[in-house]
C-alpha positions as CSV (number, residue, x, y, z in Angstrom):
1,M,47.0,-177.5,63.1
2,T,49.8,-179.8,64.9
3,A,48.6,-181.9,67.8
4,T,51.8,-180.8,70.2
5,L,50.3,-179.7,73.5
6,A,46.9,-180.3,75.4
7,F,45.8,-177.4,77.3
8,S,44.1,-178.7,80.5
9,R,41.4,-176.3,80.7
10,P,37.6,-177.7,80.8
11,A,35.1,-177.0,78.3
12,S,32.6,-176.3,80.5
13,V,33.8,-173.2,82.0
14,P,31.1,-170.4,81.8
15,P,32.6,-167.6,80.1
16,V,32.5,-164.0,81.5
17,P,29.1,-162.5,80.9
18,Q,29.3,-160.1,78.0
19,S,27.4,-157.3,79.7
20,V,30.7,-157.4,82.2
21,L,33.2,-157.0,79.5
22,D,31.0,-154.4,78.1
23,S,31.0,-152.5,81.3
24,V,34.7,-153.1,81.9
25,T,35.4,-151.8,78.0
26,R,33.7,-148.5,79.0
27,R,34.5,-147.9,82.4
28,L,38.2,-148.0,81.4
29,A,37.7,-145.8,78.2
30,Q,36.7,-143.2,80.7
31,T,40.3,-142.6,82.0
32,A,42.4,-144.1,79.2
33,E,43.4,-140.7,77.7
34,A,44.4,-139.5,81.3
35,F,46.4,-142.7,81.8
36,D,48.0,-141.9,78.3
37,R,49.0,-138.3,79.5
38,S,50.4,-138.9,83.0
39,A,52.0,-142.4,81.9
40,E,51.6,-143.8,85.5
41,F,50.4,-147.4,86.2
42,P,46.6,-147.7,85.7
43,R,46.0,-148.6,89.4
44,T,42.1,-148.0,89.2
45,N,41.7,-150.2,86.2
46,F,43.2,-152.9,88.1
47,D,40.7,-152.2,91.0
48,I,38.0,-152.5,88.7
49,L,39.3,-156.1,87.1
50,A,39.7,-157.0,90.9
51,E,36.1,-156.3,91.3
52,E,34.8,-158.3,88.6
53,G,37.2,-161.2,89.6
54,L,39.2,-161.3,86.2
55,I,42.7,-161.1,87.4
56,G,42.5,-164.8,88.5
57,L,40.6,-165.6,85.1
58,T,43.4,-168.2,84.2
59,V,43.6,-169.6,87.6
60,S,42.5,-173.2,88.1
61,P,39.3,-173.7,89.8
62,E,41.2,-176.1,92.6
63,L,42.6,-172.8,93.5
64,G,39.6,-170.5,93.2
65,G,40.0,-169.1,89.7
66,R,37.7,-169.6,86.6
67,G,39.9,-171.9,84.9
68,A,39.7,-170.1,81.6
69,G,41.3,-171.2,78.7
70,L,43.0,-169.5,75.6
71,A,40.0,-168.3,74.0
72,E,38.5,-166.9,77.1
73,A,41.6,-165.4,78.0
74,L,41.8,-163.6,74.6
75,R,38.3,-162.5,74.8
76,V,39.0,-160.6,78.1
77,L,42.3,-159.0,76.9
78,G,40.4,-157.8,74.0
79,A,37.7,-156.3,75.9
80,V,40.3,-154.5,78.2
81,A,42.6,-153.3,75.5
82,R,39.4,-151.9,73.8
83,G,39.0,-150.0,77.1
84,E,42.6,-149.1,77.9
85,P,45.4,-151.2,76.2
86,S,48.2,-150.9,78.5
87,T,46.3,-152.1,81.3
88,A,45.6,-155.2,78.9
89,L,49.3,-155.8,78.2
90,I,50.0,-155.8,82.2
91,L,47.3,-158.2,82.7
92,F,48.1,-160.7,79.9
93,M,51.6,-161.5,81.8
94,T,49.8,-162.4,84.9
95,Y,47.1,-164.6,82.6
96,G,50.1,-166.3,80.8
97,Y,51.7,-167.4,84.1
98,H,48.6,-169.3,85.2
99,G,47.3,-170.5,82.0
100,Q,50.2,-172.5,80.9
101,P,50.7,-176.0,82.1
102,T,54.7,-175.8,81.6
103,R,55.2,-172.2,83.2
104,A,54.8,-171.5,86.5
105,Q,52.7,-174.2,87.4
106,S,55.6,-176.5,87.2
107,W,57.3,-174.1,89.7
108,P,57.5,-175.3,93.6
109,A,54.0,-175.9,94.3
110,H,53.9,-173.8,97.3
111,I,55.0,-170.9,95.4
112,Y,52.7,-171.3,92.7
113,E,49.6,-171.7,94.7
114,T,51.0,-168.4,96.7
115,L,50.6,-166.7,93.6
116,A,47.5,-168.4,92.4
117,R,45.6,-167.5,95.3
118,Q,47.2,-163.5,95.4
119,A,45.6,-163.2,91.8
120,V,42.3,-164.7,92.7
121,A,42.1,-162.3,95.6
122,G,42.7,-159.5,92.9
123,G,46.6,-159.2,93.1
124,G,49.7,-161.0,92.5
125,L,50.3,-159.4,89.2
126,I,53.5,-160.9,88.1
127,G,55.8,-159.8,84.9
128,G,58.9,-161.3,83.5
129,L,61.8,-159.1,83.7
130,R,64.1,-160.1,80.7
131,V,65.4,-157.4,78.3
132,E,68.9,-156.2,79.3
133,P,70.8,-152.8,78.1
134,E,73.5,-154.8,76.6
135,L,71.9,-158.3,75.8
136,G,68.8,-157.0,74.4
137,T,65.9,-159.7,74.5
138,P,67.0,-163.2,75.1
139,L,65.0,-164.4,72.2
140,R,68.0,-163.2,70.1
141,G,70.4,-165.3,72.1
142,G,73.1,-164.4,74.6
143,M,73.5,-164.9,78.4
144,P,72.1,-162.3,80.5
145,A,74.4,-159.9,82.9
146,T,72.0,-160.1,85.7
147,I,73.5,-162.4,88.3
148,A,72.0,-164.5,91.0
149,R,75.0,-164.9,93.8
150,R,74.5,-167.8,96.2
151,T,74.3,-166.7,99.7
152,V,73.7,-168.2,103.2
153,D,69.9,-167.7,103.3
154,G,69.4,-167.8,99.4
155,W,70.1,-165.7,96.4
156,A,71.3,-162.1,95.7
157,I,70.3,-160.7,92.6
158,S,72.2,-157.7,90.6
159,G,71.4,-156.2,87.5
160,S,69.5,-153.9,85.0
161,K,66.2,-154.8,83.3
162,I,64.6,-152.6,80.8
163,Y,61.3,-152.2,79.3
164,S,60.0,-154.0,82.5
165,T,56.2,-153.7,81.9
166,G,54.2,-152.9,84.6
167,S,57.3,-152.1,86.7
168,T,55.8,-150.0,89.4
169,G,52.7,-151.8,90.2
170,L,53.7,-155.6,89.8
171,S,53.6,-157.5,93.0
172,W,56.5,-160.2,91.7
173,Y,59.4,-160.0,89.1
174,A,60.4,-163.2,87.6
175,V,64.0,-162.3,86.6
176,W,65.8,-163.6,83.8
177,A,69.5,-164.1,85.5
178,R,72.8,-166.4,85.4
179,T,73.9,-167.9,88.4
180,D,77.8,-167.0,89.7
181,E,78.6,-171.0,89.7
182,P,81.6,-172.1,87.8
183,E,79.3,-173.6,85.2
184,P,76.7,-170.8,85.4
185,R,72.9,-171.9,85.1
186,V,70.2,-169.5,83.7
187,G,66.7,-168.9,84.1
188,N,63.8,-167.3,86.4
189,F,64.2,-166.1,89.9
190,L,61.1,-164.8,91.6
191,V,61.5,-161.7,93.5
192,A,59.0,-159.8,95.5
193,A,58.5,-156.3,94.5
194,D,58.8,-154.8,97.9
195,S,62.3,-156.7,98.2
196,P,65.2,-154.5,99.2
197,G,67.8,-153.3,96.9
198,I,65.3,-152.4,93.9
199,T,65.7,-149.2,92.1
200,I,62.8,-148.4,89.6
201,V,64.4,-145.6,86.9
202,P,61.9,-143.5,85.3
203,A,63.1,-144.5,81.7
204,W,60.0,-145.2,79.9
205,D,58.9,-142.0,77.5
206,H,57.1,-143.8,74.9
207,L,55.3,-143.0,71.8
208,G,52.3,-145.3,72.9
209,M,51.3,-147.9,75.6
210,R,52.6,-145.2,77.9
211,A,50.8,-146.5,81.0
212,T,52.8,-149.8,80.9
213,V,55.2,-148.1,82.9
214,S,57.8,-150.0,81.2
215,H,60.6,-148.7,83.4
216,E,64.4,-149.9,84.0
217,V,64.4,-151.9,87.1
218,V,67.7,-152.1,88.9
219,F,68.9,-155.1,91.2
220,A,71.5,-154.3,93.8
221,D,71.9,-157.4,96.0
222,T,68.5,-158.0,96.2
223,P,67.7,-161.0,98.4
224,T,65.0,-163.7,97.6
225,P,64.8,-167.2,99.1
226,L,66.6,-170.6,97.9
227,D,63.5,-172.0,96.4
228,H,62.5,-168.9,94.6
229,A,65.1,-170.3,91.8
230,V,62.1,-171.2,90.2
231,D,63.2,-172.6,86.8
232,V,66.9,-172.4,86.4
233,R,68.8,-174.7,84.1
234,A,71.9,-175.4,82.1
235,P,71.9,-173.1,79.0
236,A,71.6,-175.9,76.6
237,E,68.5,-176.8,78.3
238,W,66.6,-173.5,77.2
239,K,67.0,-174.7,73.7
240,P,63.1,-174.6,72.2
241,K,61.5,-177.7,72.7
242,T,58.1,-179.0,71.7
243,S,56.9,-179.0,75.4
244,D,57.5,-175.2,75.3
245,T,55.0,-174.5,72.6
246,A,52.5,-172.7,75.1
247,A,54.7,-170.0,75.9
248,G,55.3,-168.7,72.1
249,L,51.5,-169.4,71.3
250,W,50.3,-167.4,74.4
251,N,52.3,-164.7,73.5
252,A,51.6,-164.5,69.7
253,L,47.8,-164.6,70.2
254,A,47.5,-162.4,73.6
255,I,49.6,-159.7,71.7
256,S,47.4,-160.1,68.5
257,A,44.3,-159.7,70.7
258,I,45.2,-156.5,72.5
259,Y,46.2,-154.8,69.7
260,D,43.2,-156.1,67.8
261,G,41.3,-154.7,70.5
262,V,42.8,-151.0,69.9
263,A,42.0,-151.4,66.2
264,W,38.3,-152.2,67.3
265,S,38.1,-149.0,69.5
266,A,39.4,-146.8,66.9
267,R,36.8,-148.3,64.6
268,D,34.3,-147.8,67.2
269,W,35.2,-143.9,67.2
270,L,35.2,-143.6,63.4
271,V,32.0,-145.0,63.0
272,D,30.2,-142.3,65.2
273,Y,32.5,-139.4,63.9
274,L,31.6,-140.4,60.1
275,K,28.1,-140.6,61.0
276,S,27.8,-137.4,62.8
277,R,30.3,-135.1,60.6
278,V,28.2,-133.4,58.4
279,P,30.4,-131.0,56.1
280,G,28.4,-127.9,55.0
281,N,29.3,-128.4,51.4
282,L,27.6,-132.0,51.6
283,G,24.9,-131.4,53.6
284,A,24.7,-135.1,54.6
285,P,27.0,-137.2,57.1
286,L,30.6,-138.4,55.8
287,A,29.2,-141.9,56.5
288,T,26.6,-141.3,53.2
289,L,29.7,-141.1,51.0
290,P,30.6,-144.3,48.7
291,R,34.3,-143.5,49.2
292,V,34.0,-143.6,53.0
293,Q,31.5,-146.5,52.9
294,E,34.0,-148.4,50.8
295,K,37.2,-147.6,53.3
296,M,35.0,-148.6,56.3
297,G,34.3,-151.7,54.6
298,E,38.0,-152.4,54.4
299,I,38.3,-151.7,58.0
300,E,35.5,-154.2,58.7
301,A,37.2,-156.8,56.7
302,L,40.6,-156.3,58.2
303,L,39.1,-156.7,61.6
304,Q,36.6,-159.8,60.5
305,V,39.9,-161.7,59.4
306,N,41.9,-161.0,62.6
307,R,38.9,-162.2,64.7
308,T,38.7,-165.2,62.9
309,L,42.1,-166.0,63.0
310,L,42.2,-165.5,66.8
311,E,39.2,-167.3,67.7
312,T,40.0,-170.5,65.5
313,A,43.7,-170.7,66.5
314,A,42.6,-170.6,70.3
315,E,39.6,-172.8,70.2
316,H,41.9,-175.2,68.5
317,A,44.5,-174.8,71.1
318,D,41.9,-175.4,73.8
319,A,40.9,-178.6,72.0
320,G,44.2,-179.9,72.3
321,H,45.4,-178.9,68.9
322,P,47.4,-175.7,68.5
323,P,48.8,-174.3,65.8
324,S,52.8,-174.7,65.4
325,A,55.1,-172.1,66.4
326,I,55.2,-170.8,63.0
327,E,51.7,-170.6,62.2
328,A,51.2,-168.4,65.7
329,N,53.6,-166.3,64.9
330,N,52.2,-165.6,61.3
331,I,49.1,-165.2,62.8
332,K,51.0,-162.5,65.0
333,Y,52.4,-160.6,61.8
334,I,49.1,-160.8,60.1
335,A,46.9,-159.8,62.8
336,T,49.0,-156.8,64.2
337,A,49.6,-155.7,60.6
338,N,45.8,-155.5,59.7
339,A,45.3,-153.5,63.2
340,I,47.6,-150.7,62.1
341,R,46.2,-150.7,58.6
342,A,42.5,-150.4,60.1
343,V,43.7,-147.0,62.1
344,E,45.6,-145.8,58.9
345,I,42.4,-146.1,57.5
346,G,40.7,-144.1,59.9
347,L,43.4,-141.5,59.7
348,E,43.2,-141.1,56.0
349,L,39.3,-140.6,56.5
350,T,39.5,-138.2,59.1
351,G,42.8,-135.9,58.0
352,N,43.4,-133.4,60.6
353,P,40.8,-134.1,63.3
354,G,42.4,-137.7,63.4
355,L,45.7,-136.6,64.5
356,S,44.2,-134.0,67.0
357,R,44.9,-135.1,70.6
358,K,41.5,-134.0,71.4
359,N,40.4,-137.0,69.4
360,P,41.1,-140.4,70.7
361,L,42.2,-141.8,67.1
362,E,45.5,-140.2,67.3
363,R,46.3,-142.2,70.8
364,H,44.8,-145.4,69.3
365,Y,47.6,-144.9,66.3
366,R,50.2,-144.5,68.5
367,D,49.2,-147.5,70.7
368,V,48.8,-149.5,67.6
369,L,52.3,-148.9,66.1
370,C,53.7,-150.4,69.5
371,S,52.7,-154.1,67.9
372,R,55.7,-154.1,65.9
373,I,58.3,-154.4,68.7
374,H,56.9,-157.1,70.4
375,S,59.1,-160.5,70.4
376,P,59.1,-162.3,67.9
377,Q,59.3,-159.4,65.3
378,T,58.6,-159.4,61.8
379,D,62.0,-160.3,60.5
380,T,62.3,-163.3,62.7
381,I,58.8,-164.5,61.9
382,L,59.2,-164.3,58.3
383,V,62.6,-165.8,58.0
384,A,61.4,-168.7,60.1
385,S,58.3,-168.9,58.1
386,G,60.1,-168.7,54.5
387,K,62.6,-171.5,55.8
388,A,60.0,-173.8,56.8
389,A,58.6,-173.3,53.0
390,F,61.7,-174.4,51.7
391,G,62.3,-177.0,54.1
392,L,65.5,-175.4,55.7
């Protein structure tokens, strides 16, 4: 582990009681199938999280939050994902903005405090809108087509963003755009979701994670105040820096924790199914068969490795000794692959029942496959890791 960044979170912050997280998991699981079928924003789920005081989890105590560090945030996200993973993915974005010293906390103080206090009150959900139809993800390079034009009162934003997680339920959009200046700057413009000139195009019709409502968001001269250009720089200043380690770390470990939560949910259903399923020709539950026990043991091993990787990395980060960017992304690669494989083993053991929509294993499989599309993707992770091994 490399000592490149200190996470300013006190070790004495009391954890959320496990009984609360178990209750949240159960309550979210009750409507997970309904949200998967309707593909609607899971508003009632966020009402539950607000009721338990969990939306402001990573906001500092000085602003009324719990001041949770990365390890505690992953613990909560895993419990939420075990109930309904789209909710966890939307929640993760808000956690990330408040949990990273170099992210939203570096914005103008009065703006950040507004967002923080909204989160503590059970609202203030924020999402980063970065991906575009032509540009793709900015992580692979290029300038955004979305334009921020100076006006008398501030900025007018025009452009289109796709795969906008949480689109219809967010309070704030952090829009990645470039200015219309002679030498364009690029960065984040904070836009209230109820601003004029915003159209949400219902384009999200996905294999899994359907309740993320990751629709297309179109801006047409959408106004935002001058000081809501919260982090805008010359393009060269956006090159990766040591101080930017936190964003990649939160992304890699949170994505891993969310899809690990999906695999745990699949595992829990599978255990119950195999213990109760008694074929007529066997006269005993499938769980008594050595082959079934072996494959169940493989699932347990995969998920144990995930838990160890995630807990260790998060604890090191909270202690001020986070993994490097390559190490964090390698964890994402292994943890998400393990989660997919764990659910696939369940399908091998159940056969047709596992792929029936009346059983949740089919939904868990569709959801866990979505782990592959989150940046950084496998090719980026492995090329970087391979180059590092060669010292290139």
